[in-house]
Biopython code that builds the backbone (N, CA, C, O; Angstrom):
import numpy as np
from Bio.PDB.StructureBuilder import StructureBuilder

atoms = [
    (1, "MET", "N", (172.651, 8.037, 152.519)),
    (1, "MET", "CA", (173.773, 8.423, 151.693)),
    (1, "MET", "C", (173.876, 7.443, 150.520)),
    (1, "MET", "O", (173.935, 6.230, 150.717)),
    (2, "ALA", "N", (173.897, 7.971, 149.331)),
    (2, "ALA", "CA", (173.980, 7.120, 148.139)),
    (2, "ALA", "C", (175.412, 6.649, 147.941)),
    (2, "ALA", "O", (176.369, 7.388, 148.173)),
    (3, "MET", "N", (175.530, 5.419, 147.513)),
    (3, "MET", "CA", (176.858, 4.860, 147.246)),
    (3, "MET", "C", (177.288, 5.252, 145.833)),
    (3, "MET", "O", (176.454, 5.432, 144.946)),
    (4, "ALA", "N", (178.572, 5.379, 145.643)),
    (4, "ALA", "CA", (179.098, 5.683, 144.316)),
    (4, "ALA", "C", (178.841, 4.502, 143.387)),
    (4, "ALA", "O", (178.932, 3.344, 143.794)),
    (5, "MET", "N", (178.520, 4.809, 142.148)),
    (5, "MET", "CA", (178.263, 3.749, 141.179)),
    (5, "MET", "C", (179.448, 3.619, 140.239)),
    (5, "MET", "O", (180.182, 4.575, 139.990)),
    (6, "LYS", "N", (179.611, 2.419, 139.730)),
    (6, "LYS", "CA", (180.686, 2.137, 138.792)),
    (6, "LYS", "C", (180.069, 1.576, 137.514)),
    (6, "LYS", "O", (179.161, 0.747, 137.570)),
    (7, "ARG", "N", (180.554, 2.024, 136.384)),
    (7, "ARG", "CA", (180.058, 1.550, 135.094)),
    (7, "ARG", "C", (180.632, 0.162, 134.812)),
    (7, "ARG", "O", (181.793, -0.118, 135.110)),
    (8, "THR", "N", (179.796, -0.700, 134.231)),
    (8, "THR", "CA", (180.241, -2.034, 133.851)),
    (8, "THR", "C", (179.485, -2.462, 132.599)),
    (8, "THR", "O", (178.500, -1.830, 132.218)),
    (9, "THR", "N", (179.934, -3.506, 131.975)),
    (9, "THR", "CA", (179.266, -4.047, 130.797)),
    (9, "THR", "C", (178.725, -5.425, 131.151)),
    (9, "THR", "O", (179.420, -6.245, 131.750)),
    (10, "VAL", "N", (177.480, -5.665, 130.773)),
    (10, "VAL", "CA", (176.829, -6.936, 131.050)),
    (10, "VAL", "C", (176.233, -7.456, 129.754)),
    (10, "VAL", "O", (175.593, -6.705, 129.018)),
    (11, "PHE", "N", (176.435, -8.715, 129.475)),
    (11, "PHE", "CA", (175.814, -9.347, 128.322)),
    (11, "PHE", "C", (174.547, -10.030, 128.808)),
    (11, "PHE", "O", (174.564, -10.754, 129.804)),
    (12, "ALA", "N", (173.442, -9.793, 128.096)),
    (12, "ALA", "CA", (172.158, -10.365, 128.504)),
    (12, "ALA", "C", (171.423, -10.893, 127.280)),
    (12, "ALA", "O", (171.662, -10.472, 126.148)),
    (13, "ASP", "N", (170.533, -11.817, 127.545)),
    (13, "ASP", "CA", (169.700, -12.390, 126.502)),
    (13, "ASP", "C", (168.794, -11.311, 125.911)),
    (13, "ASP", "O", (168.248, -10.487, 126.645)),
    (14, "GLU", "N", (168.635, -11.314, 124.604)),
    (14, "GLU", "CA", (167.833, -10.306, 123.912)),
    (14, "GLU", "C", (166.388, -10.277, 124.422)),
    (14, "GLU", "O", (165.802, -9.206, 124.582)),
    (15, "ASP", "N", (165.818, -11.467, 124.676)),
    (15, "ASP", "CA", (164.443, -11.529, 125.180)),
    (15, "ASP", "C", (164.340, -10.915, 126.578)),
    (15, "ASP", "O", (163.372, -10.217, 126.878)),
    (16, "ASP", "N", (165.319, -11.167, 127.419)),
    (16, "ASP", "CA", (165.319, -10.574, 128.764)),
    (16, "ASP", "C", (165.388, -9.053, 128.681)),
    (16, "ASP", "O", (164.688, -8.355, 129.415)),
    (17, "LEU", "N", (166.217, -8.548, 127.803)),
    (17, "LEU", "CA", (166.337, -7.097, 127.648)),
    (17, "LEU", "C", (165.031, -6.477, 127.144)),
    (17, "LEU", "O", (164.677, -5.366, 127.541)),
    (18, "ALA", "N", (164.324, -7.184, 126.283)),
    (18, "ALA", "CA", (163.034, -6.686, 125.800)),
    (18, "ALA", "C", (162.026, -6.614, 126.945)),
    (18, "ALA", "O", (161.246, -5.667, 127.034)),
    (19, "ILE", "N", (162.047, -7.609, 127.809)),
    (19, "ILE", "CA", (161.153, -7.611, 128.972)),
    (19, "ILE", "C", (161.494, -6.451, 129.901)),
    (19, "ILE", "O", (160.596, -5.779, 130.408)),
    (20, "ILE", "N", (162.774, -6.215, 130.127)),
    (20, "ILE", "CA", (163.218, -5.108, 130.975)),
    (20, "ILE", "C", (162.798, -3.773, 130.370)),
    (20, "ILE", "O", (162.336, -2.880, 131.080)),
    (21, "LYS", "N", (162.958, -3.644, 129.080)),
    (21, "LYS", "CA", (162.584, -2.402, 128.385)),
    (21, "LYS", "C", (161.090, -2.134, 128.556)),
    (21, "LYS", "O", (160.693, -1.007, 128.851)),
    (22, "ALA", "N", (160.256, -3.167, 128.374)),
    (22, "ALA", "CA", (158.808, -3.019, 128.519)),
    (22, "ALA", "C", (158.434, -2.691, 129.972)),
    (22, "ALA", "O", (157.578, -1.841, 130.217)),
    (23, "ALA", "N", (159.070, -3.358, 130.919)),
    (23, "ALA", "CA", (158.785, -3.111, 132.337)),
    (23, "ALA", "C", (159.165, -1.688, 132.731)),
    (23, "ALA", "O", (158.434, -1.029, 133.469)),
    (24, "ALA", "N", (160.292, -1.222, 132.246)),
    (24, "ALA", "CA", (160.724, 0.144, 132.548)),
    (24, "ALA", "C", (159.733, 1.156, 131.974)),
    (24, "ALA", "O", (159.407, 2.149, 132.624)),
    (25, "ALA", "N", (159.264, 0.904, 130.776)),
    (25, "ALA", "CA", (158.283, 1.807, 130.162)),
    (25, "ALA", "C", (156.982, 1.827, 130.964)),
    (25, "ALA", "O", (156.406, 2.892, 131.186)),
    (26, "ARG", "N", (156.519, 0.656, 131.396)),
    (26, "ARG", "CA", (155.295, 0.578, 132.203)),
    (26, "ARG", "C", (155.435, 1.348, 133.507)),
    (26, "ARG", "O", (154.511, 2.043, 133.931)),
    (27, "ARG", "N", (156.591, 1.219, 134.137)),
    (27, "ARG", "CA", (156.820, 1.870, 135.433)),
    (27, "ARG", "C", (157.258, 3.321, 135.302)),
    (27, "ARG", "O", (157.256, 4.067, 136.280)),
    (28, "GLY", "N", (157.631, 3.714, 134.100)),
    (28, "GLY", "CA", (158.083, 5.085, 133.900)),
    (28, "GLY", "C", (159.453, 5.362, 134.504)),
    (28, "GLY", "O", (159.725, 6.458, 134.994)),
    (29, "VAL", "N", (160.314, 4.340, 134.457)),
    (29, "VAL", "CA", (161.669, 4.484, 134.980)),
    (29, "VAL", "C", (162.662, 4.077, 133.893)),
    (29, "VAL", "O", (162.291, 3.489, 132.877)),
    (30, "ALA", "N", (163.914, 4.400, 134.128)),
    (30, "ALA", "CA", (164.962, 4.002, 133.190)),
    (30, "ALA", "C", (165.240, 2.503, 133.312)),
    (30, "ALA", "O", (165.119, 1.920, 134.390)),
    (31, "GLU", "N", (165.610, 1.900, 132.200)),
    (31, "GLU", "CA", (165.997, 0.489, 132.221)),
    (31, "GLU", "C", (167.148, 0.280, 133.198)),
    (31, "GLU", "O", (167.212, -0.742, 133.881)),
    (32, "ALA", "N", (168.050, 1.243, 133.262)),
    (32, "ALA", "CA", (169.205, 1.141, 134.157)),
    (32, "ALA", "C", (168.778, 0.996, 135.615)),
    (32, "ALA", "O", (169.441, 0.306, 136.389)),
    (33, "GLU", "N", (167.667, 1.646, 135.996)),
    (33, "GLU", "CA", (167.192, 1.520, 137.381)),
    (33, "GLU", "C", (166.789, 0.087, 137.692)),
    (33, "GLU", "O", (167.101, -0.433, 138.763)),
    (34, "LEU", "N", (166.098, -0.549, 136.757)),
    (34, "LEU", "CA", (165.703, -1.946, 136.959)),
    (34, "LEU", "C", (166.930, -2.847, 137.026)),
    (34, "LEU", "O", (166.985, -3.768, 137.841)),
    (35, "LEU", "N", (167.903, -2.585, 136.178)),
    (35, "LEU", "CA", (169.123, -3.393, 136.188)),
    (35, "LEU", "C", (169.903, -3.192, 137.491)),
    (35, "LEU", "O", (170.441, -4.151, 138.044)),
    (36, "ARG", "N", (169.966, -1.942, 137.985)),
    (36, "ARG", "CA", (170.647, -1.700, 139.269)),
    (36, "ARG", "C", (169.940, -2.440, 140.399)),
    (36, "ARG", "O", (170.590, -3.023, 141.267)),
    (37, "ASP", "N", (168.593, -2.417, 140.389)),
    (37, "ASP", "CA", (167.830, -3.153, 141.409)),
    (37, "ASP", "C", (168.149, -4.641, 141.354)),
    (37, "ASP", "O", (168.331, -5.283, 142.389)),
    (38, "ALA", "N", (168.215, -5.183, 140.143)),
    (38, "ALA", "CA", (168.500, -6.612, 139.982)),
    (38, "ALA", "C", (169.901, -6.952, 140.489)),
    (38, "ALA", "O", (170.090, -7.956, 141.175)),
    (39, "VAL", "N", (170.873, -6.117, 140.152)),
    (39, "VAL", "CA", (172.245, -6.355, 140.617)),
    (39, "VAL", "C", (172.286, -6.302, 142.143)),
    (39, "VAL", "O", (172.943, -7.129, 142.775)),
    (40, "HIS", "N", (171.589, -5.334, 142.736)),
    (40, "HIS", "CA", (171.579, -5.207, 144.196)),
    (40, "HIS", "C", (170.950, -6.444, 144.849)),
    (40, "HIS", "O", (171.474, -6.959, 145.837)),
    (41, "LEU", "N", (169.844, -6.913, 144.305)),
    (41, "LEU", "CA", (169.187, -8.101, 144.870)),
    (41, "LEU", "C", (170.100, -9.324, 144.819)),
    (41, "LEU", "O", (170.170, -10.091, 145.780)),
    (42, "VAL", "N", (170.792, -9.502, 143.710)),
    (42, "VAL", "CA", (171.722, -10.637, 143.595)),
    (42, "VAL", "C", (172.874, -10.480, 144.580)),
    (42, "VAL", "O", (173.278, -11.444, 145.229)),
    (43, "ALA", "N", (173.399, -9.265, 144.688)),
    (43, "ALA", "CA", (174.509, -9.029, 145.616)),
    (43, "ALA", "C", (174.098, -9.344, 147.044)),
    (43, "ALA", "O", (174.854, -9.985, 147.774)),
    (44, "MET", "N", (172.910, -8.904, 147.458)),
    (44, "MET", "CA", (172.452, -9.156, 148.828)),
    (44, "MET", "C", (172.137, -10.639, 149.043)),
    (44, "MET", "O", (172.339, -11.161, 150.139)),
    (45, "ALA", "N", (171.648, -11.310, 148.015)),
    (45, "ALA", "CA", (171.329, -12.736, 148.147)),
    (45, "ALA", "C", (172.580, -13.572, 148.343)),
    (45, "ALA", "O", (172.522, -14.645, 148.943)),
    (46, "HIS", "N", (173.713, -13.092, 147.845)),
    (46, "HIS", "CA", (174.945, -13.869, 147.922)),
    (46, "HIS", "C", (175.953, -13.298, 148.917)),
    (46, "HIS", "O", (177.092, -13.761, 148.986)),
    (47, "ARG", "N", (175.541, -12.309, 149.675)),
    (47, "ARG", "CA", (176.429, -11.698, 150.665)),
    (47, "ARG", "C", (176.668, -12.675, 151.811)),
    (47, "ARG", "O", (175.761, -13.409, 152.204)),
    (48, "THR", "N", (177.875, -12.686, 152.342)),
    (48, "THR", "CA", (178.167, -13.512, 153.513)),
    (48, "THR", "C", (178.401, -12.592, 154.700)),
    (48, "THR", "O", (178.891, -11.473, 154.548)),
    (49, "TRP", "N", (178.053, -13.067, 155.859)),
    (49, "TRP", "CA", (178.147, -12.283, 157.085)),
    (49, "TRP", "C", (179.210, -12.884, 157.990)),
    (49, "TRP", "O", (179.456, -14.090, 157.959)),
    (50, "SER", "N", (179.833, -12.042, 158.787)),
    (50, "SER", "CA", (180.897, -12.521, 159.668)),
    (50, "SER", "C", (180.354, -13.264, 160.880)),
    (50, "SER", "O", (181.089, -14.022, 161.513)),
    (51, "GLU", "N", (179.090, -13.063, 161.215)),
    (51, "GLU", "CA", (178.481, -13.780, 162.328)),
    (51, "GLU", "C", (177.008, -14.005, 162.020)),
    (51, "GLU", "O", (176.456, -13.309, 161.168)),
    (52, "PRO", "N", (176.363, -14.943, 162.677)),
    (52, "PRO", "CA", (174.950, -15.217, 162.409)),
    (52, "PRO", "C", (174.080, -13.993, 162.733)),
    (52, "PRO", "O", (174.367, -13.237, 163.661)),
    (53, "PHE", "N", (173.035, -13.824, 161.962)),
    (53, "PHE", "CA", (172.098, -12.731, 162.147)),
    (53, "PHE", "C", (171.485, -12.802, 163.536)),
    (53, "PHE", "O", (171.003, -13.864, 163.930)),
    (54, "PHE", "N", (171.486, -11.722, 164.282)),
    (54, "PHE", "CA", (170.935, -11.621, 165.635)),
    (54, "PHE", "C", (171.688, -12.453, 166.662)),
    (54, "PHE", "O", (171.147, -12.692, 167.742)),
    (55, "SER", "N", (172.898, -12.907, 166.386)),
    (55, "SER", "CA", (173.583, -13.804, 167.310)),
    (55, "SER", "C", (173.859, -13.160, 168.661)),
    (55, "SER", "O", (173.730, -13.818, 169.694)),
    (56, "ARG", "N", (174.234, -11.898, 168.671)),
    (56, "ARG", "CA", (174.531, -11.265, 169.958)),
    (56, "ARG", "C", (173.275, -10.729, 170.623)),
    (56, "ARG", "O", (173.157, -10.788, 171.847)),
    (57, "THR", "N", (172.344, -10.214, 169.854)),
    (57, "THR", "CA", (171.158, -9.577, 170.423)),
    (57, "THR", "C", (170.232, -10.576, 171.107)),
    (57, "THR", "O", (169.704, -10.298, 172.184)),
    (58, "TYR", "N", (170.037, -11.722, 170.494)),
    (58, "TYR", "CA", (169.042, -12.657, 171.003)),
    (58, "TYR", "C", (169.635, -13.979, 171.486)),
    (58, "TYR", "O", (168.903, -14.955, 171.645)),
    (59, "ALA", "N", (170.917, -14.028, 171.717)),
    (59, "ALA", "CA", (171.526, -15.271, 172.189)),
    (59, "ALA", "C", (171.056, -15.564, 173.609)),
    (59, "ALA", "O", (170.953, -14.660, 174.438)),
    (60, "SER", "N", (170.781, -16.804, 173.873)),
    (60, "SER", "CA", (170.330, -17.227, 175.192)),
    (60, "SER", "C", (171.511, -17.776, 175.975)),
    (60, "SER", "O", (172.423, -18.369, 175.397)),
    (61, "ASP", "N", (171.497, -17.581, 177.282)),
    (61, "ASP", "CA", (172.545, -18.135, 178.133)),
    (61, "ASP", "C", (172.357, -19.642, 178.318)),
    (61, "ASP", "O", (173.291, -20.359, 178.678)),
    (62, "GLU", "N", (171.149, -20.099, 178.070)),
    (62, "GLU", "CA", (170.860, -21.520, 178.231)),
    (62, "GLU", "C", (171.296, -22.281, 176.986)),
    (62, "GLU", "O", (171.586, -21.693, 175.944)),
    (63, "GLU", "N", (171.334, -23.596, 177.119)),
    (63, "GLU", "CA", (171.684, -24.403, 175.953)),
    (63, "GLU", "C", (170.477, -24.683, 175.068)),
    (63, "GLU", "O", (170.605, -25.309, 174.016)),
    (64, "SER", "N", (169.297, -24.215, 175.498)),
    (64, "SER", "CA", (168.090, -24.399, 174.697)),
    (64, "SER", "C", (168.123, -23.442, 173.504)),
    (64, "SER", "O", (168.896, -22.485, 173.495)),
    (65, "PRO", "N", (167.299, -23.698, 172.519)),
    (65, "PRO", "CA", (167.270, -22.794, 171.355)),
    (65, "PRO", "C", (166.950, -21.364, 171.785)),
    (65, "PRO", "O", (166.277, -21.137, 172.790)),
    (66, "ARG", "N", (167.444, -20.415, 171.008)),
    (66, "ARG", "CA", (167.202, -19.006, 171.323)),
    (66, "ARG", "C", (165.713, -18.702, 171.223)),
    (66, "ARG", "O", (165.041, -19.136, 170.287)),
    (67, "VAL", "N", (165.216, -17.963, 172.180)),
    (67, "VAL", "CA", (163.795, -17.653, 172.258)),
    (67, "VAL", "C", (163.500, -16.386, 171.457)),
    (67, "VAL", "O", (164.196, -15.381, 171.596)),
    (68, "GLY", "N", (162.467, -16.441, 170.621)),
    (68, "GLY", "CA", (162.019, -15.259, 169.910)),
    (68, "GLY", "C", (162.806, -14.894, 168.659)),
    (68, "GLY", "O", (162.523, -13.874, 168.030)),
    (69, "VAL", "N", (163.776, -15.700, 168.292)),
    (69, "VAL", "CA", (164.616, -15.355, 167.143)),
    (69, "VAL", "C", (163.806, -15.351, 165.856)),
    (69, "VAL", "O", (163.918, -14.416, 165.063)),
    (70, "ASP", "N", (162.996, -16.373, 165.636)),
    (70, "ASP", "CA", (162.218, -16.449, 164.398)),
    (70, "ASP", "C", (161.295, -15.250, 164.250)),
    (70, "ASP", "O", (161.202, -14.660, 163.174)),
    (71, "GLU", "N", (160.613, -14.889, 165.335)),
    (71, "GLU", "CA", (159.702, -13.747, 165.284)),
    (71, "GLU", "C", (160.471, -12.452, 165.039)),
    (71, "GLU", "O", (160.026, -11.600, 164.271)),
    (72, "ALA", "N", (161.620, -12.303, 165.689)),
    (72, "ALA", "CA", (162.428, -11.097, 165.514)),
    (72, "ALA", "C", (162.958, -11.000, 164.087)),
    (72, "ALA", "O", (162.962, -9.920, 163.496)),
    (73, "MET", "N", (163.403, -12.124, 163.534)),
    (73, "MET", "CA", (163.902, -12.112, 162.163)),
    (73, "MET", "C", (162.786, -11.787, 161.182)),
    (73, "MET", "O", (162.984, -11.004, 160.253)),
    (74, "ASP", "N", (161.603, -12.388, 161.384)),
    (74, "ASP", "CA", (160.473, -12.098, 160.503)),
    (74, "ASP", "C", (160.117, -10.620, 160.550)),
    (74, "ASP", "O", (159.862, -10.009, 159.512)),
    (75, "ALA", "N", (160.099, -10.044, 161.744)),
    (75, "ALA", "CA", (159.768, -8.622, 161.890)),
    (75, "ALA", "C", (160.825, -7.751, 161.208)),
    (75, "ALA", "O", (160.489, -6.782, 160.528)),
    (76, "ALA", "N", (162.099, -8.097, 161.392)),
    (76, "ALA", "CA", (163.179, -7.301, 160.791)),
    (76, "ALA", "C", (163.115, -7.367, 159.271)),
    (76, "ALA", "O", (163.246, -6.344, 158.599)),
    (77, "TRP", "N", (162.915, -8.564, 158.725)),
    (77, "TRP", "CA", (162.845, -8.696, 157.273)),
    (77, "TRP", "C", (161.607, -8.008, 156.713)),
    (77, "TRP", "O", (161.665, -7.409, 155.639)),
    (78, "SER", "N", (160.497, -8.086, 157.421)),
    (78, "SER", "CA", (159.280, -7.396, 156.971)),
    (78, "SER", "C", (159.491, -5.892, 156.939)),
    (78, "SER", "O", (159.070, -5.217, 155.999)),
    (79, "GLU", "N", (160.147, -5.368, 157.973)),
    (79, "GLU", "CA", (160.436, -3.935, 158.019)),
    (79, "GLU", "C", (161.336, -3.527, 156.851)),
    (79, "GLU", "O", (161.093, -2.509, 156.203)),
    (80, "LYS", "N", (162.374, -4.323, 156.586)),
    (80, "LYS", "CA", (163.278, -4.014, 155.479)),
    (80, "LYS", "C", (162.535, -4.084, 154.147)),
    (80, "LYS", "O", (162.739, -3.233, 153.281)),
    (81, "ALA", "N", (161.681, -5.084, 153.975)),
    (81, "ALA", "CA", (160.920, -5.221, 152.729)),
    (81, "ALA", "C", (159.978, -4.036, 152.546)),
    (81, "ALA", "O", (159.843, -3.512, 151.441)),
    (82, "ASP", "N", (159.322, -3.612, 153.638)),
    (82, "ASP", "CA", (158.433, -2.453, 153.557)),
    (82, "ASP", "C", (159.208, -1.194, 153.191)),
    (82, "ASP", "O", (158.758, -0.406, 152.359)),
    (83, "ASP", "N", (160.369, -1.003, 153.806)),
    (83, "ASP", "CA", (161.214, 0.156, 153.485)),
    (83, "ASP", "C", (161.610, 0.140, 152.013)),
    (83, "ASP", "O", (161.563, 1.170, 151.341)),
    (84, "TYR", "N", (161.996, -1.023, 151.519)),
    (84, "TYR", "CA", (162.404, -1.152, 150.114)),
    (84, "TYR", "C", (161.225, -0.840, 149.189)),
    (84, "TYR", "O", (161.386, -0.118, 148.205)),
    (85, "GLU", "N", (160.054, -1.374, 149.493)),
    (85, "GLU", "CA", (158.891, -1.139, 148.646)),
    (85, "GLU", "C", (158.529, 0.345, 148.621)),
    (85, "GLU", "O", (158.122, 0.861, 147.580)),
    (86, "ARG", "N", (158.670, 1.037, 149.753)),
    (86, "ARG", "CA", (158.368, 2.468, 149.793)),
    (86, "ARG", "C", (159.299, 3.248, 148.873)),
    (86, "ARG", "O", (158.892, 4.272, 148.324)),
    (87, "THR", "N", (160.528, 2.797, 148.690)),
    (87, "THR", "CA", (161.455, 3.520, 147.808)),
    (87, "THR", "C", (161.098, 3.296, 146.341)),
    (87, "THR", "O", (161.530, 4.069, 145.486)),
    (88, "LYS", "N", (160.333, 2.274, 146.035)),
    (88, "LYS", "CA", (160.028, 1.935, 144.644)),
    (88, "LYS", "C", (158.692, 2.515, 144.196)),
    (88, "LYS", "O", (158.421, 2.542, 142.995)),
    (89, "ARG", "N", (157.856, 2.977, 145.105)),
    (89, "ARG", "CA", (156.558, 3.528, 144.731)),
    (89, "ARG", "C", (156.600, 5.046, 144.717)),
    (89, "ARG", "O", (157.220, 5.658, 145.586)),
    (90, "PRO", "N", (155.948, 5.655, 143.744)),
    (90, "PRO", "CA", (155.865, 7.122, 143.764)),
    (90, "PRO", "C", (155.049, 7.566, 144.982)),
    (90, "PRO", "O", (154.110, 6.882, 145.388)),
    (91, "ALA", "N", (155.405, 8.692, 145.549)),
    (91, "ALA", "CA", (154.689, 9.208, 146.707)),
    (91, "ALA", "C", (153.257, 9.541, 146.309)),
    (91, "ALA", "O", (153.013, 10.112, 145.246)),
    (92, "SER", "N", (152.301, 9.174, 147.184)),
    (92, "SER", "CA", (150.880, 9.435, 146.878)),
    (92, "SER", "C", (150.441, 10.704, 147.565)),
    (92, "SER", "O", (149.284, 11.105, 147.441)),
]
sb = StructureBuilder()
sb.init_structure("model")
sb.init_model(0)
sb.init_chain("A")
sb.init_seg("    ")
for serial, (resi, resn, name, xyz) in enumerate(atoms, 1):
    if name == "N":
        sb.init_residue(resn, " ", resi, " ")
    sb.init_atom(name, np.array(xyz, "f"), 0.0, 1.0, " ", f" {name:<3s}", serial, name[0])
structure = sb.get_structure()
Protein backbone atom coordinates (compact mmCIF):
# COMPACT_ATOMS: atom_id res chain seq x y z
CA MET A 1 0.00 0.00 0.00
CA ALA A 2 1.48 3.33 -1.04
CA MET A 3 1.63 6.08 1.53
CA ALA A 4 0.12 9.47 0.80
CA MET A 5 2.66 12.06 -0.27
CA LYS A 6 2.83 15.65 0.84
CA ARG A 7 4.29 18.50 -1.20
CA THR A 8 7.17 20.45 0.33
CA THR A 9 9.83 22.91 -0.73
CA VAL A 10 13.52 22.10 -0.36
CA PHE A 11 16.46 24.38 -1.04
CA ALA A 12 19.44 22.56 -2.54
CA ASP A 13 22.84 23.40 -3.92
CA GLU A 14 22.79 24.08 -7.67
CA ASP A 15 25.59 21.55 -8.30
CA ASP A 16 23.71 18.84 -6.39
CA LEU A 17 20.58 19.49 -8.42
CA ALA A 18 22.58 19.20 -11.65
CA ILE A 19 23.91 15.82 -10.52
CA ILE A 20 20.38 14.67 -9.65
CA LYS A 21 19.09 15.86 -13.03
CA ALA A 22 21.84 13.93 -14.86
CA ALA A 23 21.29 10.79 -12.75
CA ALA A 24 17.55 10.88 -13.38
CA ALA A 25 18.14 11.19 -17.12
CA ARG A 26 20.57 8.24 -17.09
CA ARG A 27 18.10 6.08 -15.17
CA GLY A 28 15.09 7.26 -17.13
CA VAL A 29 13.20 8.37 -14.04
CA ALA A 30 11.87 11.67 -12.75
CA GLU A 31 14.13 13.81 -10.59
CA ALA A 32 11.35 13.73 -7.99
CA GLU A 33 11.74 9.95 -7.68
CA LEU A 34 15.41 10.31 -6.77
CA LEU A 35 14.59 13.06 -4.28
CA ARG A 36 11.83 10.93 -2.69
CA ASP A 37 14.32 8.03 -2.36
CA ALA A 38 16.83 10.35 -0.71
CA VAL A 39 14.25 11.71 1.74
CA HIS A 40 13.17 8.16 2.61
CA LEU A 41 16.76 7.03 3.23
CA VAL A 42 17.40 9.97 5.55
CA ALA A 43 14.12 9.39 7.38
CA MET A 44 14.93 5.71 7.96
CA ALA A 45 18.51 6.51 9.02
CA HIS A 46 17.23 8.83 11.73
CA ARG A 47 14.19 6.84 12.84
CA THR A 48 14.06 5.82 16.50
CA TRP A 49 12.53 2.59 17.70
CA SER A 50 10.61 1.94 20.90
CA GLU A 51 12.61 -1.21 21.63
CA PRO A 52 15.86 -2.78 20.39
CA PHE A 53 15.70 -4.62 17.08
CA PHE A 54 14.97 -8.35 17.62
CA SER A 55 14.77 -7.85 21.40
CA ARG A 56 11.78 -10.12 21.92
CA THR A 57 12.45 -12.64 19.16
CA TYR A 58 16.03 -13.51 20.01
CA ALA A 59 16.35 -12.60 23.68
CA SER A 60 18.09 -15.24 25.73
CA ASP A 61 16.96 -16.30 29.19
CA GLU A 62 20.60 -16.48 30.22
CA GLU A 63 22.72 -13.52 31.17
CA SER A 64 25.11 -14.35 28.33
CA PRO A 65 24.92 -12.40 25.08
CA ARG A 66 22.02 -13.27 22.80
CA VAL A 67 22.88 -16.12 20.46
CA GLY A 68 22.49 -15.66 16.72
CA VAL A 69 21.45 -12.01 16.83
CA ASP A 70 24.22 -10.75 14.54
CA GLU A 71 23.50 -13.41 11.93
CA ALA A 72 19.75 -12.79 12.14
CA MET A 73 20.20 -9.03 11.80
CA ASP A 74 22.55 -9.45 8.83
CA ALA A 75 20.04 -11.76 7.12
CA ALA A 76 17.13 -9.38 7.80
CA TRP A 77 19.00 -6.34 6.50
CA SER A 78 20.21 -8.24 3.43
CA GLU A 79 16.64 -9.30 2.67
CA LYS A 80 15.40 -5.71 3.04
CA ALA A 81 18.23 -4.40 0.84
CA ASP A 82 17.45 -7.01 -1.83
CA ASP A 83 13.75 -6.10 -1.73
CA TYR A 84 14.61 -2.41 -2.07
CA GLU A 85 16.97 -3.03 -4.99
CA ARG A 86 14.30 -5.07 -6.80
CA THR A 87 11.94 -2.08 -6.64
CA LYS A 88 14.56 0.15 -8.28
CA ARG A 89 15.42 -2.09 -11.25
CA PRO A 90 13.21 -2.48 -14.30
CA ALA A 91 11.81 -5.99 -14.64
CA SER A 92 13.92 -8.16 -16.97
